C-alpha positions in Angstrom: 72.3 109.7 -7.4 73.3 107.5 -4.6 69.9 107.9 -2.9 68.7 106.5 -7.2 71.3 104.1 -6.6 70.2 102.6 -2.9 66.3 102.7 -4.5 67.4 100.5 -7.5 69.3 97.9 -5.0 66.2 97.8 -2.8 64.1 97.1 -5.4 66.3 94.1 -7.0 66.3 92.5 -3.3 62.6 92.8 -3.5 62.7 90.7 -6.7 65.3 88.9 -5.5 62.5 88.1 -2.8 59.9 88.0 -4.8 61.4 85.4 -7.0 61.9 83.0 -4.2 58.9 83.3 -2.5 57.4 82.2 -6.3 60.0 79.4 -6.1 58.9 78.4 -2.7 55.3 78.1 -3.4 55.9 76.1 -6.7 57.8 73.5 -4.0 54.9 73.6 -1.6 52.5 73.0 -4.8 55.2 69.7 -6.3 55.1 68.9 -2.4 50.2 68.9 -2.6 50.7 67.2 -5.9 52.9 64.5 -4.5 50.7 64.2 -1.5 47.4 64.1 -3.6 49.2 60.4 -5.4 50.4 59.3 -2.8 46.8 59.6 -1.1 45.5 58.0 -4.8 47.8 55.4 -4.8 46.4 54.3 -0.9 43.2 54.5 -2.3 44.2 52.2 -5.4 45.8 49.6 -2.9 43.0 49.7 -0.2 40.6 49.0 -3.1 42.7 45.5 -4.6 42.7 44.7 -0.9 39.2 44.3 -0.1 38.6 42.8 -3.6 41.2 40.3 -2.6 39.3 39.9 0.8 36.6 39.9 -0.9 37.6 36.8 -3.1 38.6 34.8 -0.7 36.1 35.2 1.8 33.6 32.3 2.7 30.2 32.6 1.1 27.4 31.9 3.0 25.8 28.8 2.0 22.3 29.3 -0.9 19.3 28.9 1.5 18.3 25.3 1.2 15.0 23.5 1.2 13.9 21.2 4.1 15.9 18.3 5.3 19.5 21.0 4.0 18.9 19.7 0.6 18.7 22.0 -2.2 16.1 21.9 -4.5 18.5 20.7 -7.8 19.7 18.4 -5.2 16.6 16.9 -4.1 15.5 16.6 -8.1 18.3 14.8 -8.8 18.1 12.4 -5.7 14.2 11.4 -6.2 14.7 11.4 -10.1 14.1 7.7 -10.8 11.8 7.6 -7.7 7.6 7.7 -7.6 6.8 10.8 -5.8 3.2 10.5 -6.2 2.7 9.8 -2.5 1.5 6.1 -3.2 -1.7 6.8 -4.5 -4.2 4.1 -4.4 -2.9 0.3 -2.4 -1.4 -2.0 -4.8 -4.1 -4.7 -5.7 -3.9 -8.0 -3.3 -2.2 -10.7 -5.3 -4.2 -13.1 -7.2 -5.8 -15.9 -5.3 -4.9 -19.6 -6.6 -7.9 -20.9 -8.9 -10.8 -22.9 -6.6 -10.4 -26.5 -7.0 -13.1 -27.5 -9.2 -16.4 -29.2 -7.1 -16.3 -32.9 -6.0 -17.9 -35.6 -7.8 -17.7 -39.4 -8.1 -17.8 -41.6 -10.7 -20.8 -44.0 -10.5 -19.4 -46.5 -12.8 -16.2 -47.5 -10.2 -15.6 -50.9 -9.3 -13.1 -52.7 -6.7 -12.9 -56.2 -6.1 -12.0 -56.9 -2.0 -8.4 -58.5 -3.2 -7.3 -55.2 -5.0 -9.1 -52.9 -1.9 -7.1 -54.9 0.6 -3.6 -54.6 -1.3 -3.5 -51.0 -1.9 -5.4 -50.0 1.5 -2.4 -52.2 3.2 0.7 -50.7 0.7 -1.0 -46.9 1.1 0.0 -44.5 3.8 -3.0 -42.7 5.9 -3.6 -39.9 3.6 -6.5 -37.6 5.8 -8.9 -38.2 9.0 -11.1 -36.6 10.5 -14.0 -37.6 14.0 -17.2 -35.9 14.5 -19.7 -36.9 16.8 -23.6 -37.9 16.3 -26.5 -38.7 18.5 -28.7 -41.7 18.5 -28.0 -45.2 17.7 -27.5 -45.8 13.9 -27.3 -49.2 12.5 -25.3 -50.0 9.3 -27.7 -50.9 6.7 -29.0 -46.7 6.9 -25.8 -45.7 6.5 -24.5 -48.0 3.5 -27.9 -46.9 1.9 -27.4 -43.5 1.9 -23.4 -42.7 1.2 -24.4 -45.2 -1.8 -26.2 -42.3 -3.3 -23.2 -40.6 -2.9 -21.9 -43.1 -5.1 -19.2 -44.0 -2.4 -19.3 -47.8 -2.8 -19.4 -50.4 0.2 -16.8 -52.8 0.3 -17.6 -54.6 3.8 -19.4 -53.8 6.8 -20.0 -55.1 10.1 -20.6 -54.4 14.2 -17.5 -55.1 16.7 -19.0 -54.8 20.1 -20.5 -51.5 20.2 -18.7 -50.0 16.6 -20.0 -50.0 13.6 -17.0 -50.5 11.1 -16.9 -49.8 7.5 -14.8 -50.3 4.3 -15.6 -47.3 1.8 -14.0 -46.7 -1.9 -14.6 -44.4 -4.4 -13.4 -42.2 -7.8 -13.0 -39.3 -8.3 -14.1 -38.1 -12.0 -12.6 -35.3 -12.6 -8.8 -36.9 -11.7 -9.8 -40.6 -11.4 -8.5 -41.0 -8.3 -9.6 -43.9 -6.5 -10.4 -43.5 -2.7 -10.3 -45.9 0.2 -12.0 -45.1 3.9 -12.3 -46.6 6.9 -14.8 -45.7 9.2 -15.5 -46.2 12.5 -18.7 -45.7 14.8 -18.7 -46.0 18.5 -22.1 -46.1 20.1 -20.6 -46.3 23.6 -19.1 -42.7 23.1 -21.3 -41.3 19.8 -17.5 -40.6 18.2 -17.1 -41.4 14.6 -14.0 -41.7 12.8 -12.5 -42.1 9.2 -9.3 -42.3 8.0 -8.7 -42.3 4.1 -6.0 -43.4 1.6 -5.1 -42.8 -2.0 -2.4 -42.8 -4.5 -3.5 -39.3 -5.4 -3.6 -37.7 -1.8 -4.6 -33.9 -3.0 -7.9 -35.3 -3.6 -8.3 -36.0 0.4 -9.2 -32.5 1.6 -12.3 -32.1 -0.7 -13.2 -35.9 -0.4 -12.4 -35.9 3.3 -15.3 -32.7 3.8 -17.6 -34.8 1.6 -18.1 -37.9 4.0 -18.3 -35.6 6.4 -21.4 -34.5 5.1 -21.9 -37.9 4.2 -22.3 -39.5 7.1 -23.6 -36.7 9.0 -27.0 -37.1 7.1 -26.6 -40.2 7.7 -26.9 -40.9 11.1 -29.4 -38.7 12.3 
């Protein structure tokens, strides 16, 4: 009986040890579970930190077009401009209309008193010089210009200079033009002085008179 009691006590002790071992194992499992939970929370914290860092990081700029301007900004910038490259050159500005050809009235008439009064009152409006050859006489010059409706008020020779006073009237404007013509036989140089109350007609009349005299003194 003593032996049986001793065996019973030993079995009881063994059962107590097994129960304590089971309790220790359970506590170890709980500790492992706590560690796993801590690891998962650490992972979550790392994910949140990474997300925050990604959100706060400076994003690299989008690829830009030539010159550092993206395409949408370039369209906005050039939206109101002509981007055709210029195309053909713009047409030249319109030229002013050419003046009508000079025509002179055959019916113009002027007395010497009116001629002298106008000549004294009007400023010089235009002039030209020309060269000529030979030794022209006054009458052929007067006759040649008369065919062009340039009428002679007076002429004469002083020393080696032929001196003429002419007048004419433009058909279009009705402007009277007065002219003094000097032909220097010594230098073979002619000079004309023109006056008119309508100076706009003088450039055309000057060119015409030069041509008429050039033909007359040949």
